[in-house]
C-alpha positions as CSV (number, residue, x, y, z in Angstrom):
1,X,-16.9,5.3,-80.8
2,X,-14.2,7.1,-79.5
3,X,-14.1,10.0,-77.2
4,X,-11.2,12.6,-76.6
5,X,-10.3,15.0,-73.7
6,X,-9.4,18.3,-75.8
7,X,-6.7,19.7,-73.6
8,X,-4.9,16.4,-73.9
9,X,-5.4,16.3,-77.6
10,X,-4.2,19.8,-78.1
11,X,-1.1,19.0,-76.2
12,X,-0.4,15.6,-77.9
13,X,-1.1,16.8,-81.5
14,X,0.6,20.4,-80.9
15,X,-2.1,22.3,-82.5
16,X,-5.5,23.5,-81.2
17,X,-8.0,26.1,-82.3
18,X,-8.7,27.5,-78.9
19,X,-5.9,28.4,-76.4
20,X,-8.1,27.2,-73.6
21,X,-9.8,24.1,-75.0
22,X,-13.2,22.9,-73.4
23,X,-13.1,20.7,-70.4
24,X,-15.5,18.1,-71.4
25,X,-15.0,14.8,-73.2
26,X,-15.9,15.3,-76.8
27,X,-16.5,12.9,-79.9
28,X,-13.1,12.1,-81.6
29,X,-14.9,9.9,-84.0
30,X,-17.3,7.1,-85.1
31,X,-16.2,4.6,-87.4
32,X,-17.8,1.5,-88.9
33,X,-15.8,-1.7,-88.4
34,X,-16.3,-5.4,-89.4
35,X,-14.4,-8.0,-87.3
36,X,-14.4,-10.4,-90.1
37,X,-12.4,-7.8,-92.0
38,X,-10.3,-5.4,-90.0
39,X,-9.8,-2.9,-92.6
40,X,-11.8,-0.1,-91.7
41,X,-14.2,1.1,-94.7
42,X,-13.4,4.4,-95.8
43,X,-14.1,7.0,-98.7
44,X,-17.0,4.7,-99.9
45,X,-19.3,5.7,-103.0
46,X,-22.5,7.1,-101.3
47,X,-24.1,10.4,-100.4
48,X,-21.9,13.4,-99.8
49,X,-22.1,15.5,-96.7
50,X,-25.0,18.4,-97.3
51,X,-24.7,21.1,-94.8
52,X,-28.4,22.0,-95.6
53,X,-29.3,18.7,-94.1
54,X,-28.2,19.7,-90.6
55,X,-30.9,21.1,-88.7
56,X,-30.2,24.1,-86.5
57,X,-30.9,22.0,-83.4
58,X,-28.6,19.3,-84.5
59,X,-25.9,21.8,-85.4
60,X,-26.0,23.1,-81.8
61,X,-25.7,19.6,-80.4
62,X,-22.7,18.8,-82.6
63,X,-20.9,22.0,-81.8
64,X,-21.0,21.1,-78.1
65,X,-20.2,17.2,-78.5
66,X,-18.0,17.4,-81.6
67,X,-16.2,20.3,-82.0
68,X,-13.2,20.8,-84.3
69,X,-10.7,20.8,-81.6
70,X,-7.6,21.3,-84.0
71,X,-9.2,24.0,-86.3
72,X,-11.8,26.7,-86.2
73,X,-14.3,25.4,-88.9
74,X,-16.6,22.6,-87.4
75,X,-18.9,22.4,-90.4
76,X,-15.9,21.7,-92.7
77,X,-14.6,18.9,-90.0
78,X,-18.0,17.3,-90.1
79,X,-17.8,17.3,-93.8
80,X,-14.4,15.6,-94.0
81,X,-15.5,13.1,-91.5
82,X,-18.8,12.2,-93.2
83,X,-17.3,11.7,-96.6
84,X,-14.5,9.5,-95.3
85,X,-16.4,7.6,-92.8
86,X,-20.3,8.1,-93.2
87,X,-20.6,7.5,-96.9
């Protein structure tokens, strides 16, 4: 589990969806790991992201705690993260 400070992320990465990013720590990522094999699993065969499965209540929480700091489309960001790390 990794968190980020959006103003620093924007400054370091040089791109940001909002000129004044939110001033709270947000989720950067949550990736599976296996200490016996340090290669992080990704792009596994499994269920793909389905926007319809994200309830309005969960969507509201994700928009606050896991926004797309570098872009403007939170849903596309979550889809990419799920399809790469969550399948």
